N, C-alpha and C positions, 0 to 999 in steps of 0.2 A: 375578830374582827367579824365576825361574822354574824353574832351574835346582838349586835350592836345595831346595825343595819333592819336583822329581821326581826329582834325582836322590837325594833322603831316602826318598824312597817304594820307589825301586825296589830302592833296597841295601835293604832290611825285608822285601821280595817275596825275593829272592834267599837272604836270612839264612834264611826261613821255608822254604822249597824245599832250601833244602841239610841242614837237621835232616827233612825230612818224607825226603829222599833214602840217605840215612848210615843213618837206622833207622826203618822201618815200622810196625812195631812204637809206637801208642801210649802206651801204659800205660810204658814202655820209656823211651821220649823224653820225656814231660812229665817223667818224673823223672832226666834227663839235664838238663835245662835247670831245675831246681829247684836243682840242684846247681851247676850255670855262671852262677847269678844271672838269669834270664831271669825274674824274679817282674815287674817292672815290664809283660812284655808284657799283661798284665789293662790296661796301661791305653793300647792302639794304636787301640783305637781312636777315640779323645776323639786321639791323636797325628794322626792319617790327618783327622781329621775338620778341625784347627790349617793339617793339610799343604793343604786344600781351600778354604780360607778365605787363606791365604796367594798360593795359585793362583790362584783368583781375585781379589785383589788386583791379582796381575801384569798379568791379561789387561784389567780395567780400566782400570787405569795407562795399558795398552800402546795401548788401542783411544781415550782419552782425547791420549796423544800424539802418535800418530796423524794428529788430528783439528785439531788447534791444531798440529802443525807442515807439515799438508799434504803429507806426505811419504806416497808409495805405499807404503813396502815397511818391511818391519820389520828389526831387526839381526835377524839368526838366529845362535841359540847356536850354539857351537861343539863337533863332537861332541866331542872330546877333552875336554871340561869335564866331561861325563856319563863319560866313562870315568877321568876321575881324580877324581869327586864319590863315586863309590858304591864303589871301593875302599879309599878313605879312610877313607871312612863304617865298611866294613865290620870295617876291620883295627880302628881303633880303639873300637871297640863292643866285639868279642870280646877285648881283651882288658880293656877298663874290664871289662866283666864280671865277669870271673875273677877282677882283684883285687880289685873286688866281692866276690864268694861267698868266695875265698882269704885276702884279704887282702897273700898276697905280688901279688911282680911274674911276670904268666904265661908267661915267656918258651916254654915247653911249647904255649901255645894256637895257633900257628904251622901247630903239626905236626898237629892234631888231622884227623881226616877230613872232618869237618863245615867247619870253617876250611878249606880245601886247596877242598870244594865250594862253597861258598858263596863261595870266591875267582875260581871260574873261573864259573860263574851270576851276578856283577855286568856280563859283557859282553856276554849280552844281554841283560839288566834295562835297564841301562843304552843299548845299543840301543833298544827302545820305549820309554823315558823322550824321549829323542831327537827321536825320530820324534813323540810325542805332543806335545812345546811346540812344531817346528812344525806341526804340527797345530792347535795352540790360538794360536800366530802366524797362521797363514795366516786362523782363521777373525776374529783383532780384523783384521787390515789388510780382511777382506767387511766387516765389521759398521761398522770407519771408513768408509769408504767409501759405505757404509748411509745414515751416520746425520753425514756433513759435509753440514753447511751452506754451498748456495752465494751466490756473494756476490753484490752488488744491484747489477742493470744501470743504467746510465746511461740519459738522457732520450735516444732514437730508439733504439737498439739493437736486435736481432732476437729475439726471447728463445722458442724451440720454431718460427717460421711465424706467430707472433706480435706484431704490429706495434702497440704502444698510438697512438692517436691523443691528441695533445691541442689540446681547442683554448684561445685565447689569449681573455682573455676583460679586457676592460678593465672595471674600477669604476666604477661611476657613481656620478655626480657626487651623484644624487636623493638617492642612502643615505647617501654621507658627509656630508646636511646643511650645507652649505658647505662645511667644514674639508674641509683636502688629504686626497686618498684616504689618506696612508698616515703612521702615526704614532699614538697613545696614544688613547683613548675618551676625549669631551666629557662633562664630566658636567654632571649632571641640573638 
């Protein structure tokens, strides 16, 4: 569950950086973004909020799973998963943006400078996303260990240097009012 949101976020960061690197003029860049179908970027803060919620749920699910399974370690995501998700999302996104803006199949999108720069930037952003995923999973392991409930100890076991003293008290026949010491209470 972490590969999806972190991979998508890394892809979008590389996407934005590519346009900033290729075209430093903010006005011209805004015009190019409008012409190439990037109007949806107005909803980027909402999308990042949703991705944050999904990553938080993944974190909580990982902690819960570690507590229930009593395992000490999480399954670590492969760096290849992050290396594949980012470029795939970026390629599909660029082609879909151009298709939505122009209506035809944008075969030439892969030859644009922004596309090549964005594709190259996918490598470092995917590496950062992978490191963040490992960090989140490491924190999940730490939290799971801190929250893990210790099993109950049986009578007579030593618990942190303390030995419980159990005295055996025989129930008094006086309290039982002549009835056996075990059984249901008597009716008045």
